C-alpha positions in Angstrom: 20.8 24.6 39.9 23.1 23.6 37.0 23.6 25.8 34.0 20.7 25.8 31.5 21.0 23.5 28.5 22.3 25.2 25.4 19.6 24.6 22.8 20.2 24.7 19.1 17.8 26.5 16.7 16.6 23.1 15.5 15.8 22.0 19.1 13.9 25.2 19.7 11.9 24.7 16.6 11.2 21.1 17.5 10.0 22.2 20.9 7.7 24.8 19.4 5.9 22.2 17.3 5.8 19.5 20.1 2.2 20.1 21.1 1.0 20.0 17.5 2.9 16.8 16.8 1.5 15.1 19.8 -2.1 16.1 19.2 -1.9 15.0 15.5 -0.9 11.4 16.3 -3.5 8.7 15.3 -5.9 7.9 18.1 -9.2 6.0 18.5 -12.3 7.9 17.5 -13.9 9.9 20.3 -17.0 8.0 21.6 -19.7 10.6 20.9 -22.4 8.0 21.1 -20.6 5.1 22.7 -21.6 3.4 25.9 -19.9 4.8 29.0 -18.1 1.7 30.1 -16.1 -0.5 27.7 -13.7 -2.1 30.2 -14.1 -5.6 31.5 -14.1 -5.0 35.3 -13.5 -7.7 37.9 -12.2 -8.0 41.4 -8.7 -6.7 42.0 -6.0 -9.1 43.2 -5.0 -8.4 46.8 -7.5 -5.5 46.9 -7.6 -3.4 50.1 -11.2 -2.2 49.5 -13.9 -4.6 48.2 -15.5 -1.8 46.2 -12.4 -1.4 44.0 -12.6 -3.1 40.6 -9.8 -3.7 38.1 -9.4 -4.0 34.3 -6.7 -4.3 31.7 -6.6 -1.8 28.9 -4.6 -2.5 25.7 -2.7 0.6 24.4 -0.3 0.9 21.6 3.4 0.5 22.4 3.9 3.2 19.8 1.1 5.6 19.1 2.5 6.3 15.7 1.6 2.7 15.0 -1.8 2.3 16.8 -2.5 -1.1 15.2 0.9 -2.5 16.0 2.2 -4.1 19.2 0.0 -3.5 22.2 0.9 -3.4 25.9 -1.3 -3.4 29.0 -2.2 -0.5 31.3 -3.9 -1.7 34.5 -6.8 0.4 35.5 -8.9 0.4 38.7 -12.1 2.2 40.0 -14.4 2.7 42.9 -17.7 3.8 41.5 -19.7 6.5 43.3 -22.3 5.1 45.6 -24.8 7.8 44.4 -25.1 7.5 40.6 -27.8 10.1 40.6 -25.3 12.7 41.8 -22.4 11.5 39.6 -20.6 14.2 37.7 -17.9 12.1 36.1 -14.5 10.4 36.7 -11.7 11.7 38.9 -8.5 10.1 37.7 -5.7 9.9 40.3 -2.3 10.4 38.6 0.5 8.9 40.6 3.9 10.5 41.3 7.4 9.2 41.1 7.9 8.9 38.2 7.5 5.2 38.5 5.0 5.0 41.3 2.2 2.5 41.4 -1.3 3.9 41.1 -3.6 1.0 40.8 -4.6 0.9 44.5 -4.9 4.7 44.9 -8.8 4.7 44.8 -8.8 2.3 47.9 -6.3 4.7 49.6 -8.0 8.0 48.9 -11.5 6.9 49.4 -10.8 6.8 53.1 -9.8 10.5 53.1 -11.9 12.3 50.5 -15.0 14.2 51.6 -18.3 12.6 51.0 -19.3 15.5 48.7 -16.4 14.4 46.3 -17.1 10.7 46.6 -20.8 11.3 45.7 -19.9 13.1 42.5 -17.0 11.0 41.0 -15.9 7.5 40.2 -12.4 7.3 41.5 -10.1 5.8 38.9 -6.5 4.8 39.3 -3.9 3.2 37.1 -0.4 1.8 37.0 1.5 3.8 34.3 3.1 1.9 31.4 6.0 -0.1 32.6 4.8 -0.1 36.3 3.3 -2.8 38.5 0.5 -4.7 37.0 0.8 -2.9 33.7 3.3 -4.4 31.3 6.3 -4.1 33.6 10.0 -3.1 32.9 13.1 -4.2 34.7 16.8 -3.2 34.1 18.2 -6.2 36.1 20.4 -4.1 38.4 22.7 -5.7 40.9 21.4 -5.6 44.5 24.1 -3.2 45.5 22.9 -0.7 42.9 19.4 -0.7 44.4 20.7 1.3 47.4 19.1 4.7 47.7 22.5 6.3 48.3 23.4 5.1 44.8 20.0 5.8 43.1 20.3 9.4 44.2 23.8 10.4 43.1 25.3 11.3 46.5 29.0 12.2 45.9 31.8 10.6 47.8 32.8 12.1 51.2 35.6 14.1 49.5 33.2 15.4 46.8 34.4 13.1 44.1 31.9 12.0 41.5 33.9 9.1 40.1 31.7 6.5 41.8 28.6 8.2 40.5 30.0 8.2 36.9 30.6 4.5 37.2 27.2 3.8 38.7 25.5 5.8 36.0 27.3 4.0 33.2 26.6 0.6 34.7 22.9 1.5 35.2 22.4 2.8 31.7 24.1 -0.3 30.2 21.9 -2.6 32.2 18.7 -0.8 31.1 19.9 -1.0 27.4 20.6 -4.7 27.8 17.4 -5.7 29.7 14.8 -3.0 29.4 13.4 -3.8 26.0 11.0 -1.8 23.8 8.6 -1.0 26.7 11.4 0.8 28.5 12.2 2.8 25.4 8.5 3.8 25.1 8.1 5.3 28.6 7.8 9.0 28.6 5.5 11.7 30.0 4.1 12.3 26.5 3.1 8.7 26.3 1.6 8.7 29.8 -0.6 11.6 28.6 -1.6 9.5 25.6 -2.3 6.5 27.9 -4.5 8.7 30.1 -6.5 9.7 27.1 -6.8 6.1 26.1 -8.2 5.5 29.6 -10.7 8.3 29.1 -11.9 6.9 25.8 -12.2 3.4 27.3 -14.3 4.8 30.1 -16.5 6.5 27.5 -16.0 9.9 29.0 -15.9 13.1 26.9 -14.0 14.9 29.6 -11.8 13.8 32.5 -11.2 15.3 35.9 -7.8 14.5 37.5 -5.9 14.8 40.7 -2.1 14.6 40.1 0.5 14.7 42.9 4.3 15.4 42.6 5.5 14.0 39.2 1.8 13.5 38.6 1.4 17.3 38.4 3.7 17.4 35.4 2.0 14.4 33.7 -1.3 16.1 34.5 -0.1 19.4 33.1 1.1 17.7 29.9 -2.3 16.0 29.6 -4.1 19.3 30.2 -2.0 20.9 27.4 -2.1 18.2 24.7 -5.7 17.1 25.4 -7.1 20.3 26.7 -10.5 19.8 25.1 -11.0 16.6 27.1 -10.2 18.1 30.5 -12.8 18.9 33.2 -11.5 19.8 36.7 -7.7 19.4 37.0 -6.1 19.5 40.5 -2.3 19.5 40.6 -0.8 19.1 44.0 2.9 19.7 44.9 4.0 21.0 41.6 7.0 20.3 39.4 8.7 23.1 37.4 7.6 22.3 33.8 10.8 23.9 32.2 10.9 21.8 28.9 14.7 22.3 28.6 15.4 20.5 31.9 12.3 18.5 33.0 13.6 15.7 35.3 17.1 17.3 35.6 15.5 20.4 37.0 13.4 18.3 39.5 16.6 16.7 40.9 18.3 20.0 41.2 15.2 21.3 43.1 16.0 19.1 46.1 18.8 21.5 47.1 16.4 24.4 47.5 13.7 22.2 48.9 15.8 20.9 51.7 16.9 24.4 52.6 13.3 25.6 52.7 12.1 22.7 54.8 14.9 21.9 57.3 14.0 24.7 59.7 10.7 23.0 60.4 12.6 19.9 61.4 15.0 21.9 63.5 12.1 23.5 65.4 10.5 20.2 66.1 13.8 18.4 67.0 14.6 21.0 69.7 11.1 21.2 71.2 11.0 20.6 75.0 9.1 17.5 75.9 10.0 15.8 72.5 11.2 12.3 73.3 13.4 12.4 70.2 14.8 15.8 71.0 18.3 16.2 69.6 19.3 19.7 70.6 18.2 22.5 73.0 17.5 25.2 70.3 16.6 25.2 66.6 19.9 26.9 65.8 21.9 24.0 67.1 20.2 21.3 64.9 21.7 22.2 61.5 25.4 22.3 62.7 24.8 19.1 64.6 23.4 17.3 61.5 26.3 18.5 59.4 28.8 17.4 62.0 27.3 14.0 62.4 27.2 13.5 58.6 30.9 14.4 58.4 31.7 12.1 61.2 29.9 9.2 59.6 31.7 10.0 56.3 35.0 9.3 58.2 33.7 6.4 60.4 30.6 4.6 59.2 28.6 2.5 61.7 27.8 -1.1 60.9 24.1 -1.5 60.0 23.2 -5.1 59.4 20.3 -5.6 57.0 20.7 -2.2 55.3 21.8 -1.7 51.7 24.7 -1.0 52.1 25.2 -2.6 55.5 26.6 0.5 57.1 25.4 4.0 58.0 27.7 6.6 56.5 27.2 10.3 56.0 25.2 9.8 52.8 22.9 7.4 54.5 22.2 10.1 57.1 21.7 12.7 54.3 19.3 10.4 52.4 17.3 9.8 55.6 17.2 13.6 56.1 15.7 14.1 52.6 13.1 11.4 53.0 12.1 12.6 56.5 11.4 16.1 55.3 8.5 14.9 53.2 6.1 14.9 56.2 6.2 15.9 59.9 5.3 12.3 60.8 8.7 11.2 59.4 10.7 13.6 61.5 11.3 11.0 64.2 13.1 8.8 61.6 15.8 11.4 61.2 16.0 12.3 64.8 16.4 8.7 66.0 19.1 8.1 63.4 21.0 11.3 64.6 20.7 10.0 68.2 22.0 6.6 67.2 24.9 8.3 65.4 25.8 10.0 68.7 25.6 6.6 70.5 22.5 7.7 72.5 20.2 5.1 70.9 20.7 1.8 69.1 20.4 2.0 65.3 16.8 1.3 64.2 16.0 -1.7 62.1 16.5 -0.8 58.4 13.4 -0.7 56.3 13.8 -1.6 52.6 11.4 -2.5 49.8 11.8 -5.9 48.2 14.4 -6.0 45.3 11.7 -6.9 42.7 9.6 -3.9 43.7 12.7 -1.6 43.5 13.8 -3.0 40.2 10.5 -2.2 38.6 10.1 1.3 40.1 13.7 2.3 39.3 13.5 1.2 35.7 10.2 3.0 35.1 11.5 6.1 36.8 14.7 6.1 34.7 12.7 5.5 31.6 10.7 8.7 32.1 13.6 10.9 33.3 16.0 9.8 30.6 13.5 9.5 27.7 11.9 12.8 28.2 14.9 15.0 27.5 18.6 14.8 26.7 20.9 15.3 29.7 24.4 16.8 29.5 27.2 14.3 29.2 30.4 16.2 30.2 31.8 14.7 33.5 33.9 17.8 34.2 30.8 20.0 34.1 29.0 17.8 36.6 32.1 17.8 38.9 32.2 21.6 38.7 28.5 22.0 39.5 28.7 19.5 42.4 31.7 21.4 44.0 29.8 24.7 43.8 26.5 23.2 45.1 28.3 21.4 48.1 29.6 24.8 49.2 26.3 26.6 48.7 23.9 23.9 50.1 25.8 21.6 52.4 22.7 19.8 53.6 22.4 18.0 50.3 26.2 17.9 49.6 26.0 18.4 45.8 23.7 15.4 45.1 20.9 17.4 43.4 23.2 18.6 40.5 25.2 15.4 40.1 25.4 13.0 37.2 22.6 10.4 36.6 22.3 7.4 34.3 20.6 9.7 31.8 24.0 11.1 30.9 24.9 7.7 29.5 21.4 6.8 28.2 21.7 4.9 24.9 18.3 6.1 23.5 17.6 9.5 22.2 14.3 11.1 23.2 11.7 10.2 20.6 10.2 13.7 20.7 10.8 17.0 22.5 9.1 17.7 25.8 5.8 19.4 25.8 5.7 23.1 26.6 2.9 23.7 29.1 0.9 26.7 27.9 -2.2 28.7 28.8 -4.2 27.5 25.8 -7.3 25.7 26.9 -10.2 26.0 29.3 -9.7 27.8 32.6 -10.1 24.6 34.7 -6.8 24.1 36.6 -6.2 24.5 40.3 -2.7 24.2 41.8 -2.2 23.4 45.5 1.2 24.0 47.0 3.0 24.0 50.3 5.4 26.9 50.9 8.1 24.6 52.2 8.0 21.5 50.1 11.4 19.6 50.1 10.8 17.8 46.8 8.8 20.2 44.6 9.7 23.7 46.0 7.4 26.7 45.9 9.4 28.5 43.3 9.0 25.7 40.9 5.3 25.7 41.4 5.3 29.4 40.5 6.8 28.4 37.2 4.0 26.0 36.5 1.4 28.6 37.6 3.0 31.1 35.2 3.1 28.6 32.3 -0.7 28.0 32.7 -1.5 31.7 32.9 -5.2 32.4 33.3 -6.0 28.8 32.9 -5.0 28.2 36.5 -5.4 29.5 40.0 -3.0 28.5 42.9 -3.8 27.7 46.5 -0.6 28.3 48.6 -0.6 26.8 52.1 1.8 28.1 54.8 3.0 24.5 55.6 5.9 22.2 55.1 6.1 18.8 53.5 5.2 17.1 50.3 1.5 16.8 49.4 -1.2 19.4 50.2 -4.8 18.3 49.8 -6.0 16.3 52.8 -2.4 15.8 53.9 -1.5 18.5 56.4 -4.8 19.4 58.1 -5.1 22.9 56.7 -8.8 23.5 56.5 -8.5 26.6 54.2 -6.5 24.7 51.6 -8.6 21.5 51.8 -11.8 23.5 51.4 -10.6 25.4 48.4 -9.7 22.1 46.6 -12.9 20.4 47.7 -15.1 23.2 46.5 -13.4 23.2 43.1 -13.9 19.5 42.7 -17.5 19.6 43.8 -18.7 22.7 42.0 -16.1 23.3 39.2 -15.7 26.9 40.4 -12.1 28.1 40.8 -11.3 30.9 43.2 -11.5 34.3 41.6 -7.8 34.8 42.3 -4.9 32.9 43.8 -5.5 32.0 47.5 -3.0 32.1 50.4 -3.9 29.9 53.4 -2.2 30.7 56.7 -0.7 28.0 58.9 -3.4 26.1 60.8 
């Protein structure tokens, strides 16, 4: 991890009043006697489940000016088929930041237990700036949409000169093309938008299921609008440190990869595995590092990829993505076999440029608008050199410079400090070996909530817990909380299944 941000006394004081300032902003009156449904629902375009309906909700661009310019947040729902058993709304908060969420009800309805489906309307949304909400776009060049640039992988020799140039170019494009919606994107405003959704649904209280970045957005909502929360499930949890926020999440990839890689090594050396890369788990890590170094020196042509070659950073990026789920392990193994000349390179899989443009702009808006990032290139270079030595799997990327170092807009407000003030209605679910949101960061969120929360820890690897890895103990604990509202009496540890 990089050194903590040095905070002035004024910054500390500002952070201390952040929750009060947020809560005090003008908002629509709470609907004590309003009808439950004030959204104009209709069929969703391109829907994957005919039960899912969609609606557009107007929210203020600036909550300090609630009657000023309005933007759109797209909302969806699948209503419970058993209204007589209905408890309320379960809002699904997407990750990213910058991920779409409008079609999440259609996705999770296939996996959720009937006991949960009977009790909740499933509600999804595209966060401001994303998808079918009022969208943002920085107008980046195609070459800058490559994941090896979007994550700041240093050059083969450890130089960060290319990352500095990319960061400046990215920030300048966002300043030029992003407009006022980009400047309005932040986790605090996502929390306000969530409460606008609650009011539009006519609900006094809201249950929520947030994953990955959605755990931080959900934690901020549960802090600022605690009185309107019901049953809050936070799955694969971000460290809420308000001095770092997104910068800390990037740094966490270094620890996360180290925690998770042994699971891949075990799988990739198993007898009978058609994608086996080594005879023993101990051989897999040095083989990966050797192949990455070889590709640094001699990249392989990879037509159709962006860029159109497989270099060491391309292999490292595939490694990071493959650690998210056991089902993705073959992606890394097959690329390692191809790098050895034992398989052809697989066909590259990339999202359309227009999808990437929107996701990247919304993600950068959140990461850069939430908190100030350090600006000293020499400090980044020093941190990268140290991290490359300590964690060679990720080669210094997690502590490298991002466009936020050159962001032209100052944060509109300090980040929210998550606290234990509020009802005891939060359940965290966490894998022990999560590559993106490591266990030790989840412990920080657990500590921040104090007795408001309980945590279910699962002896498993990968990103996502509930209904994602087949652990009956972990799934049952979350389901019981959603159905009954009862948290475990104490934190729960679930052995590997």
